[in-house]
C-alpha positions as CSV (number, residue, x, y, z in Angstrom):
1,M,-10.9,-95.6,-43.1
2,K,-7.8,-97.3,-41.8
3,S,-9.9,-99.9,-39.7
4,K,-12.1,-100.6,-42.9
5,F,-8.8,-101.4,-44.9
6,S,-7.5,-103.6,-42.1
7,F,-10.6,-105.5,-42.1
8,V,-10.6,-106.1,-45.8
9,L,-6.8,-107.0,-45.7
10,G,-7.8,-109.5,-42.9
11,S,-10.6,-111.0,-44.8
12,Y,-8.2,-111.4,-47.9
13,V,-5.7,-113.1,-45.9
14,K,-8.3,-115.5,-44.5
15,C,-9.5,-116.2,-48.2
16,R,-5.8,-117.1,-49.3
17,L,-4.6,-118.6,-46.1
18,K,-4.5,-122.2,-47.7
19,Q,-2.3,-120.9,-50.6
20,M,0.1,-119.3,-48.1
21,A,0.4,-122.2,-46.0
22,A,1.0,-124.3,-49.2
23,F,3.9,-122.0,-50.3
24,V,5.5,-122.1,-46.8
25,L,5.1,-125.9,-46.7
26,F,6.8,-126.4,-50.0
27,G,9.6,-124.1,-48.9
28,I,10.1,-126.2,-45.9
29,I,10.0,-129.4,-47.7
30,F,12.6,-128.3,-50.3
31,T,14.8,-127.1,-47.3
32,I,14.6,-130.5,-45.6
33,V,15.4,-132.4,-48.8
34,Y,18.4,-130.4,-49.6
35,A,19.5,-130.8,-45.8
36,L,19.2,-134.6,-45.9
37,Y,21.3,-135.0,-49.1
38,H,23.8,-132.5,-47.7
39,L,23.2,-130.2,-50.7
40,P,24.3,-126.4,-50.3
41,L,21.3,-124.5,-48.8
42,E,22.3,-121.3,-50.8
43,P,20.6,-122.0,-54.0
44,I,17.3,-123.1,-52.3
45,A,17.3,-120.0,-50.1
46,Y,17.9,-117.8,-53.1
47,S,15.0,-119.7,-54.9
48,I,12.8,-119.0,-52.0
49,E,13.6,-115.4,-51.8
50,L,12.8,-115.0,-55.6
51,V,9.5,-116.9,-55.4
52,A,8.6,-115.0,-52.3
53,V,9.2,-111.6,-54.0
54,L,7.1,-112.8,-57.1
55,G,4.6,-114.1,-54.8
56,L,4.4,-110.8,-53.0
57,I,3.9,-108.8,-56.4
58,L,1.3,-111.3,-57.4
59,G,-0.4,-111.1,-54.1
60,C,-0.6,-107.3,-54.1
61,M,-2.0,-107.6,-57.7
62,D,-4.6,-110.2,-56.5
63,F,-5.4,-107.9,-53.4
64,Y,-6.0,-105.0,-55.5
65,G,-8.5,-106.9,-57.6
66,F,-10.1,-108.5,-54.5
67,Y,-10.5,-104.9,-52.8
68,G,-12.0,-103.5,-56.1
69,R,-14.5,-106.3,-56.2
70,H,-15.4,-105.7,-52.6
71,Q,-15.9,-102.0,-53.3
72,R,-18.1,-102.6,-56.2
73,L,-20.3,-105.1,-54.1
74,V,-20.6,-102.5,-51.4
75,L,-22.0,-99.9,-53.8
76,L,-24.4,-102.5,-55.3
77,S,-25.5,-103.4,-51.7
78,D,-28.1,-100.6,-51.6
79,S,-29.9,-102.0,-54.4
80,I,-29.8,-105.7,-55.4
81,A,-28.5,-106.3,-58.7
82,T,-30.9,-107.8,-61.2
83,N,-28.5,-108.7,-64.0
84,S,-25.0,-110.1,-64.3
85,H,-23.6,-106.9,-66.0
86,Q,-23.8,-105.1,-62.7
87,L,-21.9,-107.7,-60.7
88,P,-18.2,-108.2,-60.9
89,Y,-17.1,-110.7,-63.5
90,P,-16.9,-114.2,-61.9
91,K,-13.5,-115.7,-61.5
92,N,-14.5,-119.3,-61.2
93,L,-17.5,-121.6,-61.4
94,L,-18.7,-121.3,-57.7
95,E,-18.8,-117.4,-58.1
96,Q,-20.9,-117.9,-61.1
97,D,-23.3,-120.1,-59.2
98,Y,-23.5,-117.6,-56.4
99,Q,-24.2,-114.9,-58.9
100,N,-26.8,-116.9,-60.7
101,L,-28.4,-117.6,-57.2
102,I,-28.3,-113.6,-56.4
103,I,-30.0,-112.8,-59.8
104,G,-32.7,-115.5,-59.4
105,L,-33.4,-114.3,-55.9
106,A,-33.6,-110.6,-57.2
107,D,-36.1,-111.6,-60.0
108,K,-38.1,-113.5,-57.5
109,Q,-38.1,-110.4,-55.3
110,A,-39.1,-108.3,-58.2
111,D,-42.0,-110.5,-59.1
112,L,-43.3,-110.5,-55.6
113,I,-43.1,-106.8,-55.3
114,F,-44.9,-106.3,-58.6
115,N,-47.7,-108.8,-57.5
116,F,-48.1,-107.1,-54.2
117,D,-48.3,-103.7,-55.6
118,N,-50.8,-104.8,-58.0
119,K,-53.0,-106.5,-55.3
120,R,-52.6,-103.4,-53.1
121,T,-53.6,-101.1,-55.9
122,E,-56.8,-103.2,-56.3
123,M,-57.5,-103.4,-52.7
124,L,-57.2,-99.5,-52.4
125,D,-59.4,-98.9,-55.6
126,Y,-62.1,-101.3,-54.0
127,Y,-62.1,-99.6,-50.6
128,T,-62.1,-96.2,-52.2
129,L,-65.1,-97.0,-54.3
130,W,-66.8,-98.5,-51.3
131,A,-66.2,-95.5,-49.1
132,H,-67.6,-93.3,-51.9
133,Q,-70.7,-95.5,-52.4
134,I,-71.6,-95.8,-48.8
135,K,-71.8,-92.1,-48.6
136,T,-75.1,-92.3,-50.6
137,P,-77.2,-94.3,-48.3
138,I,-75.6,-92.4,-45.3
139,S,-76.9,-89.1,-46.8
140,A,-80.3,-90.7,-47.6
141,M,-80.7,-91.8,-44.0
142,G,-79.7,-88.4,-42.8
143,L,-82.4,-86.9,-45.0
144,L,-84.9,-89.3,-43.7
145,L,-84.1,-88.3,-40.2
146,Q,-84.5,-84.7,-41.0
147,T,-87.9,-85.2,-42.1
148,E,-89.0,-87.1,-39.2
149,A,-91.8,-85.3,-37.3
150,G,-90.6,-83.5,-34.3
151,S,-87.2,-83.4,-32.6
152,S,-87.3,-86.3,-30.1
153,Q,-84.3,-87.2,-28.1
154,Q,-84.2,-90.4,-30.0
155,T,-84.1,-88.8,-33.3
156,K,-81.2,-86.7,-32.1
157,G,-79.4,-89.9,-31.0
158,Y,-79.9,-91.4,-34.5
159,Q,-78.6,-88.5,-36.1
160,Q,-75.5,-88.3,-33.9
161,E,-74.7,-91.9,-34.5
162,L,-75.2,-91.5,-38.2
163,F,-72.9,-88.4,-38.0
164,K,-70.2,-90.8,-36.4
165,I,-70.6,-93.4,-39.2
166,E,-70.1,-90.6,-41.7
167,Q,-67.0,-89.5,-40.0
168,Y,-65.5,-93.0,-39.8
169,V,-66.0,-93.3,-43.6
170,E,-64.3,-89.9,-44.2
171,M,-61.4,-91.3,-42.1
172,V,-61.1,-94.3,-44.4
173,L,-60.9,-92.2,-47.3
174,Q,-58.2,-89.8,-45.9
175,Y,-56.2,-92.9,-44.8
176,L,-56.4,-94.3,-48.4
177,R,-55.3,-90.9,-49.9
178,L,-52.5,-90.3,-47.4
179,E,-49.8,-92.0,-49.5
180,S,-50.6,-90.0,-52.7
181,M,-51.4,-86.9,-50.6
182,S,-48.8,-84.7,-52.6
183,A,-51.0,-85.1,-55.7
184,D,-54.0,-83.6,-53.8
185,L,-52.3,-80.5,-52.1
186,I,-53.2,-76.8,-52.9
187,L,-50.8,-74.9,-50.9
188,K,-51.5,-71.2,-50.5
189,E,-52.2,-68.7,-47.8
190,Y,-55.4,-69.4,-45.9
191,D,-57.1,-67.6,-42.9
192,L,-56.8,-70.0,-39.9
193,L,-60.0,-68.8,-38.2
194,D,-61.9,-69.9,-41.1
195,A,-60.5,-73.2,-41.1
196,V,-61.2,-73.7,-37.4
197,R,-64.9,-72.5,-37.8
198,Q,-65.2,-75.0,-40.5
199,A,-64.2,-77.7,-38.2
200,V,-66.2,-76.5,-35.4
201,K,-69.3,-76.2,-37.3
202,K,-69.2,-79.8,-38.4
203,Y,-69.2,-80.8,-34.8
204,S,-71.9,-78.3,-33.6
205,M,-74.5,-81.1,-33.1
206,I,-72.2,-83.0,-30.6
207,F,-71.4,-79.8,-28.8
208,I,-75.1,-79.2,-28.4
209,N,-76.1,-82.8,-27.5
210,K,-73.3,-83.1,-24.9
211,K,-73.8,-79.7,-23.6
212,I,-70.0,-78.8,-24.0
213,T,-69.2,-75.1,-24.1
214,L,-67.0,-73.8,-27.0
215,D,-64.6,-70.9,-26.2
216,L,-63.3,-69.8,-29.7
217,E,-61.2,-66.8,-29.4
218,E,-60.8,-64.2,-32.1
219,M,-57.4,-64.6,-34.1
220,E,-55.8,-62.8,-37.1
221,C,-53.4,-65.5,-38.6
222,Q,-52.6,-66.3,-42.2
223,V,-50.9,-69.7,-42.5
224,I,-49.4,-71.3,-45.7
225,T,-51.1,-74.7,-45.8
226,D,-53.6,-77.0,-47.5
227,E,-57.0,-75.9,-46.2
228,K,-58.8,-79.4,-46.7
229,W,-56.2,-81.3,-45.1
230,L,-55.7,-78.9,-42.2
231,V,-59.5,-78.9,-41.5
232,F,-59.3,-82.7,-41.4
233,V,-56.7,-82.5,-38.7
234,L,-58.6,-80.0,-36.7
235,E,-61.7,-82.1,-37.1
236,Q,-60.0,-85.3,-35.6
237,I,-58.6,-83.2,-32.6
238,I,-62.0,-81.6,-31.9
239,S,-63.7,-85.1,-32.2
240,N,-61.3,-86.5,-29.7
241,A,-61.7,-83.6,-27.4
242,L,-65.5,-84.0,-27.5
243,K,-65.3,-87.8,-27.0
244,Y,-63.2,-87.5,-23.8
245,T,-64.8,-84.5,-22.4
246,H,-68.0,-85.3,-20.5
247,Q,-68.6,-81.8,-19.1
248,G,-66.9,-78.4,-19.1
249,K,-65.5,-76.7,-22.3
250,I,-63.2,-76.8,-25.2
251,T,-61.1,-73.7,-25.8
252,I,-59.4,-72.8,-29.0
253,Y,-56.9,-69.9,-29.1
254,M,-53.4,-68.9,-30.3
255,D,-50.5,-69.2,-28.3
256,A,-49.2,-65.9,-26.9
257,K,-45.7,-67.0,-26.8
258,K,-45.2,-69.0,-29.7
259,P,-46.0,-67.5,-33.3
260,K,-48.6,-69.2,-35.4
261,T,-49.2,-72.0,-32.8
262,L,-52.8,-73.0,-32.4
263,I,-54.0,-74.4,-29.1
264,I,-57.0,-76.8,-28.7
265,E,-57.6,-77.3,-25.0
266,D,-60.3,-79.3,-23.2
267,T,-61.3,-80.1,-19.7
268,G,-61.7,-83.9,-20.4
269,V,-60.4,-87.0,-18.7
270,G,-56.8,-86.5,-19.9
271,I,-54.2,-88.9,-20.8
272,R,-51.9,-90.9,-18.7
273,G,-48.2,-90.0,-18.7
274,E,-47.0,-93.3,-20.0
275,D,-49.4,-93.1,-23.0
276,I,-48.3,-89.6,-24.2
277,Q,-45.4,-90.8,-26.1
278,R,-47.3,-93.3,-28.1
279,I,-50.6,-91.6,-28.9
280,F,-49.4,-90.8,-32.5
281,D,-48.6,-94.5,-33.0
282,R,-50.8,-96.3,-35.6
283,G,-53.4,-98.5,-33.9
284,F,-52.5,-97.3,-30.2
285,T,-55.5,-96.6,-28.1
286,G,-54.1,-96.2,-24.8
287,Y,-55.9,-96.5,-21.4
288,N,-58.6,-94.3,-22.5
289,G,-59.3,-96.1,-25.6
290,R,-59.3,-99.4,-23.9
291,M,-62.0,-98.1,-21.5
292,D,-64.0,-96.5,-24.3
293,K,-63.9,-99.6,-26.4
294,K,-64.6,-97.6,-29.5
295,S,-61.2,-96.0,-30.1
296,T,-59.6,-97.1,-33.4
297,G,-56.1,-95.6,-32.7
298,I,-56.1,-94.2,-36.2
299,G,-57.2,-90.6,-35.9
300,L,-54.0,-89.0,-34.1
301,Y,-51.8,-91.2,-36.3
302,L,-53.4,-89.6,-39.4
303,C,-53.0,-86.1,-37.9
304,K,-49.3,-86.6,-37.2
305,Q,-48.7,-88.0,-40.8
306,V,-50.7,-85.2,-42.4
307,L,-48.9,-82.4,-40.5
308,N,-45.5,-84.1,-41.1
309,K,-46.2,-83.8,-44.9
310,L,-47.5,-80.3,-44.6
311,S,-44.3,-79.5,-42.4
312,H,-46.3,-78.5,-39.3
313,A,-45.8,-79.9,-35.9
314,I,-48.0,-81.2,-33.2
315,T,-47.4,-81.7,-29.6
316,V,-49.6,-82.9,-26.7
317,T,-49.6,-82.3,-23.0
318,S,-52.0,-83.5,-20.6
319,I,-53.0,-83.9,-17.0
320,L,-54.9,-86.9,-16.1
321,G,-58.4,-85.9,-14.7
322,A,-57.8,-82.2,-15.6
323,G,-57.8,-82.2,-19.6
324,T,-55.6,-82.2,-22.5
325,K,-53.7,-79.5,-24.5
326,V,-52.8,-79.9,-28.1
327,S,-50.6,-77.6,-29.8
328,I,-50.2,-77.2,-33.7
329,D,-47.1,-75.2,-34.9
330,L,-48.3,-73.9,-38.3
331,S,-44.9,-72.1,-39.1
332,A,-43.9,-72.4,-42.8
333,R,-41.1,-74.8,-43.4
334,E,-40.0,-76.9,-46.3
335,F,-42.9,-79.2,-47.4
336,E,-42.3,-83.0,-47.1
337,A,-45.1,-83.8,-49.5
338,L,-43.3,-81.8,-52.3
């Protein structure tokens, strides 16, 4: 506090330096004139003392006003003032000009924000509509493939690729809904095993086609969460595990040491150590993503954001060439989205 006051006092002295210098200069001139005419210096000294005391009193009053104006501007610094009533009353024409400039810039910024928000809302509405409409031809294509005679390997391949398209569309929808997620939450106690089974069932075709073994252990765990969003997170993690596991198995179980902590572990290619800290960054694909050339860098980012809003935590450990272990702490905390 003392250093802050000293800084304000120093700034005030700099602002009033010319006036102080002028006062000292006038005193020197009067003293020289009196000395040249051999007049007694006692009257001039007495006058200078009186003026100095008066100047000190006026200076203190002026500094008090200066400090008050500074404090008011500091309080307004968090939100730009949009009208002159919020700013200190200008003392001169230049201050009035500066305030007019500030108000003009604030109005311009408000217009830009308003226009940006309108355009962004229109864009979100458009992409949301597109994502919903594209589901119709995807579903139709799925039905057509199901009615194809036989179960050839080619048909299975088509179904798998169509399934991936559907998942990417679903990811787009969840990405668009993320900011307004709080309006879409239904928080209550759910059975964790049921949520896991929903996510696993969705990817059953990929498990079969890639011949990946699933080891799902029995669990009795009730968690307070939003089932739809939690299942979405589990789907993304299982999808990643399947994408980077070419042989072996995916194991899903509860951590024996940490309560309400779900583990999804695979025997895939693993993640490089230098990539671990950034895998939840938006758009980050890492070494595996660059090699795969199909990674979007959005899935794990969405998982992290959703779990943060649900007040759950996610951590990832991995050994390159041996596999990856994802831990989801589903303990109840204060919900960020509320």
